[in-house]
C-alpha positions as CSV (number, residue, x, y, z in Angstrom):
1,X,87.1,-94.2,-212.9
2,X,85.2,-95.8,-210.2
3,X,85.6,-98.9,-208.0
4,X,82.4,-100.9,-208.2
5,X,81.2,-103.5,-205.7
6,X,79.2,-105.6,-208.0
7,X,77.9,-108.1,-205.4
8,X,78.9,-109.5,-202.0
9,X,82.1,-111.0,-203.4
10,X,83.3,-109.0,-206.5
11,X,85.1,-105.7,-206.7
12,X,85.6,-104.3,-210.2
13,X,87.9,-101.5,-211.4
14,X,88.2,-100.9,-215.2
15,X,89.1,-104.4,-216.6
16,X,90.3,-105.7,-213.2
17,X,88.1,-108.1,-211.2
18,X,89.0,-108.9,-207.6
19,X,87.4,-111.3,-205.1
20,X,86.3,-109.4,-202.0
21,X,84.2,-109.8,-198.9
22,X,81.7,-107.4,-197.3
23,X,79.8,-107.1,-194.0
24,X,78.4,-110.2,-192.4
25,X,74.8,-109.0,-192.9
26,X,75.1,-107.7,-196.4
27,X,74.4,-104.3,-197.8
28,X,72.1,-101.5,-196.4
29,X,71.0,-98.0,-197.2
30,X,70.1,-97.5,-193.5
31,X,73.4,-98.1,-191.8
32,X,73.7,-97.9,-188.1
33,X,76.7,-98.5,-185.8
34,X,77.4,-102.1,-185.1
35,X,74.9,-103.6,-187.6
36,X,77.6,-105.5,-189.5
37,X,76.3,-104.2,-192.8
38,X,78.2,-102.4,-195.7
39,X,76.6,-99.1,-196.6
40,X,75.2,-98.7,-200.1
41,X,76.1,-95.6,-202.1
42,X,78.9,-93.8,-203.9
43,X,81.7,-92.4,-201.8
44,X,85.1,-90.8,-202.1
45,X,88.2,-92.6,-200.8
46,X,90.5,-91.3,-198.1
47,X,94.3,-91.6,-197.9
48,X,96.1,-94.9,-197.6
49,X,97.1,-95.9,-194.1
50,X,99.8,-98.5,-193.9
51,X,102.1,-100.3,-191.5
52,X,105.6,-99.3,-192.5
53,X,107.1,-102.1,-190.4
54,X,105.2,-104.7,-192.6
55,X,104.6,-103.0,-196.0
56,X,107.3,-101.2,-198.0
57,X,106.3,-101.7,-201.7
58,X,103.2,-99.5,-202.1
59,X,103.0,-97.6,-205.4
60,X,100.0,-95.3,-205.4
61,X,98.9,-91.8,-206.4
62,X,96.9,-91.5,-203.1
63,X,98.3,-89.7,-200.1
64,X,99.9,-92.2,-197.7
65,X,100.0,-92.1,-193.9
66,X,102.0,-94.4,-191.7
67,X,100.0,-96.2,-189.0
68,X,101.5,-95.5,-185.5
69,X,100.9,-97.6,-182.4
70,X,98.8,-94.9,-180.9
71,X,96.3,-94.6,-183.8
72,X,92.7,-95.6,-183.7
73,X,89.4,-94.8,-185.4
74,X,86.7,-93.6,-183.0
75,X,83.5,-95.7,-183.1
76,X,82.2,-94.3,-179.8
77,X,78.8,-92.7,-180.5
78,X,79.1,-90.5,-177.3
79,X,82.4,-89.0,-178.4
80,X,82.9,-85.7,-180.3
81,X,85.5,-87.6,-182.3
82,X,83.0,-90.2,-183.7
83,X,84.1,-91.6,-187.1
84,X,87.5,-89.8,-187.0
85,X,91.1,-90.8,-186.5
86,X,92.2,-90.5,-182.9
87,X,95.0,-91.1,-180.5
88,X,94.1,-94.3,-178.7
89,X,92.9,-93.9,-175.1
90,X,91.0,-96.3,-172.8
91,X,88.2,-93.7,-172.4
92,X,86.9,-93.8,-175.9
93,X,85.7,-96.9,-177.9
94,X,87.7,-97.3,-181.1
95,X,89.1,-99.5,-183.8
96,X,92.8,-100.0,-183.2
97,X,94.7,-99.5,-186.4
98,X,98.1,-100.9,-185.3
99,X,97.1,-104.6,-184.9
100,X,98.6,-108.0,-184.4
101,X,96.6,-109.4,-187.3
102,X,97.4,-108.1,-190.7
103,X,93.9,-106.9,-191.7
104,X,94.9,-103.2,-191.3
105,X,98.5,-103.4,-192.6
106,X,97.0,-101.4,-195.5
107,X,93.6,-99.7,-195.4
108,X,91.7,-97.0,-197.3
109,X,88.9,-95.2,-195.4
110,X,85.7,-95.1,-197.4
111,X,84.4,-91.5,-196.8
112,X,81.1,-92.7,-195.5
113,X,79.5,-90.5,-192.8
114,X,82.7,-88.3,-192.7
115,X,81.6,-84.8,-193.9
116,X,78.6,-84.0,-191.7
117,X,79.0,-86.8,-189.2
118,X,75.8,-88.3,-187.8
119,X,76.4,-90.3,-184.6
120,X,75.3,-93.9,-184.7
121,X,75.1,-93.9,-188.5
122,X,78.2,-96.0,-188.9
123,X,82.0,-95.5,-188.6
124,X,85.3,-97.0,-189.6
125,X,84.2,-98.2,-193.0
126,X,87.4,-99.2,-194.8
127,X,88.8,-101.2,-197.7
128,X,91.3,-103.4,-195.9
129,X,93.1,-106.7,-196.2
130,X,91.9,-110.3,-195.7
131,X,93.6,-113.6,-195.8
132,X,90.5,-115.9,-195.6
133,X,87.6,-113.8,-197.0
134,X,85.9,-114.0,-193.6
135,X,82.9,-111.6,-193.6
136,X,83.6,-108.1,-192.1
137,X,81.8,-105.8,-189.7
138,X,80.8,-103.6,-192.6
139,X,84.1,-103.0,-194.4
140,X,85.2,-104.3,-197.8
141,X,88.2,-106.6,-197.6
142,X,90.5,-108.0,-200.4
143,X,93.8,-109.9,-200.5
144,X,97.1,-108.0,-200.1
145,X,98.2,-108.7,-203.7
146,X,94.9,-107.4,-205.0
147,X,95.2,-104.3,-202.8
148,X,98.6,-103.5,-204.1
149,X,97.4,-103.8,-207.7
150,X,94.3,-101.6,-206.9
151,X,96.5,-98.9,-205.3
152,X,98.5,-98.6,-208.5
153,X,95.4,-98.0,-210.5
154,X,93.3,-95.6,-208.4
155,X,93.9,-91.9,-207.7
156,X,92.4,-89.1,-205.5
157,X,89.4,-88.7,-207.9
158,X,88.5,-92.4,-207.7
159,X,85.1,-93.1,-206.1
160,X,83.7,-96.4,-204.8
161,X,80.1,-97.4,-205.7
162,X,78.6,-99.9,-203.4
163,X,75.3,-101.4,-204.6
């Protein structure tokens, strides 16, 4: 099965239809770092990252990783760790995963630009949470209740198709 992003506000999986939000500037097949666009294509999904202090009822077949206070995702185009999980330091630009807001209480990395990483082609593309459907910087965001349903349905072979 495949997750399908039908348009800028609909995520489909099997018979399930969820409201979602994408990047502020829409879709692109020519993603670059900081363009606020969601990359078009078909991608694998990574493991589920979650805040154990805030979320305890996740049921999924995906590998799960607890988010620690020191975790970040490198978006520094000058770093050898570009588009990888890192230990947070002030020397490297990054997305902090342990946040005050709840957007990253649960997230699934979309494996965009993760195998043979090309610097400045885009990083930290996730399916994460939203409360208000405010446009993202390139990720796909859904409500917590929808994420918990989606996590029950998908598995390690599930791909996401973004048109």
